[in-house]
C-alpha positions, 0 to 999 in steps of 0.5 A: 472450484466454480465462479468462487475462483473470480471473487478474489479478482472482484471482491477488492471493488469493496476497498472505496468505501473501506478506505473513505470511512478509514481514512475519517474514522479511524486513528492513522495507525490503526488506518495504515495497519488494517488497510495494509493488511487487507490491500496484502491479503486480498493482493495474495488472493488475486495472485492465487487466483489467476494463477488458478485460473491459469492451470485450469484454463490451459489445461486441455491446450497440448503440450502443457505440463499437466498429467494427460490424463487431464483430458478425460471427459470426467476432469473436462466437466469439473473443470469449467474454464477452456482455452481463452480464459488461461489466455486472459489468465496468462496475460494477467499474470505477465501484467502483474509481474511485470508491474510488481517488478518494475516498481518494487526496481524503481523504488529500490533504484531511488533508494540505493541512489539516495544513499550513495549521495548521502553517503559522504555526509557525516553519520553524527546525526540523522538530519542532513541539511543540503544547501539547495535552492529547491524547499525539500523535506523528506525521509530517506529509509535504511541503514542508516535512515536520514532525514533530508532538508534543503536548506530553504526549506529551513529557512522559511519556517521559524524555529517551532515550525522546523521541530515540528517539520523533523519530527514529522520526518522521524515518525516516518523513519520510526515507524517504517512508513515506506514499508506501508507505502511499498506494500500497498503499492505492490497490491495495488500493481497486483489488483487496480481495484485496490488503488483506493487502498494505496491512496488511502495508505498514502494520506493516512501514513501523513496523518500519522506522522503528523499526529506523532509530530503534533504530540512531539512538539505539544502544539497540534496548531503549530504542526498545522501551521507548519504543514499548511507553510510547507506546503505553501513553500514547495507549490510548484517546486518539483518533489523529491524521490522521497517526498513525505513531509507536505507532499503532494496530496490533501494538505487542507483535510491535513490541517483541518484535522490537526486543527480538530480533536484528535482521534482516539486509538481504540477501535470504534464501536461496531455500530458506528460508520468506522467500526462497519467498515471495518466488519465489512472489510474482515468480511470481505478479506475473509470471503476472498480468501476463503474462496481462493482456498477452496478453488486451491483446494479443489484443484489440489483434489483435482490434479490428486484424482487425475494424476496416476499414481 
């Protein structure tokens, strides 16, 4: 088993350069899918590594549920981790489970509250305009998904900008961006080294919706103007729970990207920075998965050898 079991815990450190390169060089759709897949895979591997460290680190503690033969000298030699490692792994697992359950409960609670508020609204359209003095626009996923916009926000934009705003929010619903965001959030709860991926996924989902809004209205400059104006209108206003359009974040970067030529959806060549980032990401994820699998297989073999039949 050796030190392989620790690799899945530290390999997510590579997420920062990968996230930066993916943000700048990949089409937002590809960036969201790639970074989400990497984050979930590395989070699963990190959880498995913590579980293995818990098992092997507590194997010698009296009262553990493992077979008594685990106390044999041969097994002690094969399992190099002791009570301190097991105790730290227990603390890590409890922290991970607490953080994930808290994030998931909060997500479900806010979503359920939003649907309760919107329940009396007619279902003849996915658009709900609320007479609220606070400017906001956001998408509420679920069945049915709704786009919620305040009258103040609508009055702040002209007709073309309103079309861009609504196209952006409908893109969030159609592409189920909330699932990618929730997966990235839970992954960062499992391993804090994955937080750069969470931020990158959040930015890339906004960029994905921006690009689809620009395609829908047929004008990238118009969409950039709508993003900038919505950001100025909402400055200082408290963000709603499901705020997506012009949400707090790198709005100038989104505007700059919309004013630049659109990125192609084809994967970049391996020699390019983005292609290299994708290769490094795939390699790191593969090493993490293989090391976790190697440790798991080694543990199973040890359990089998130490268990009397």
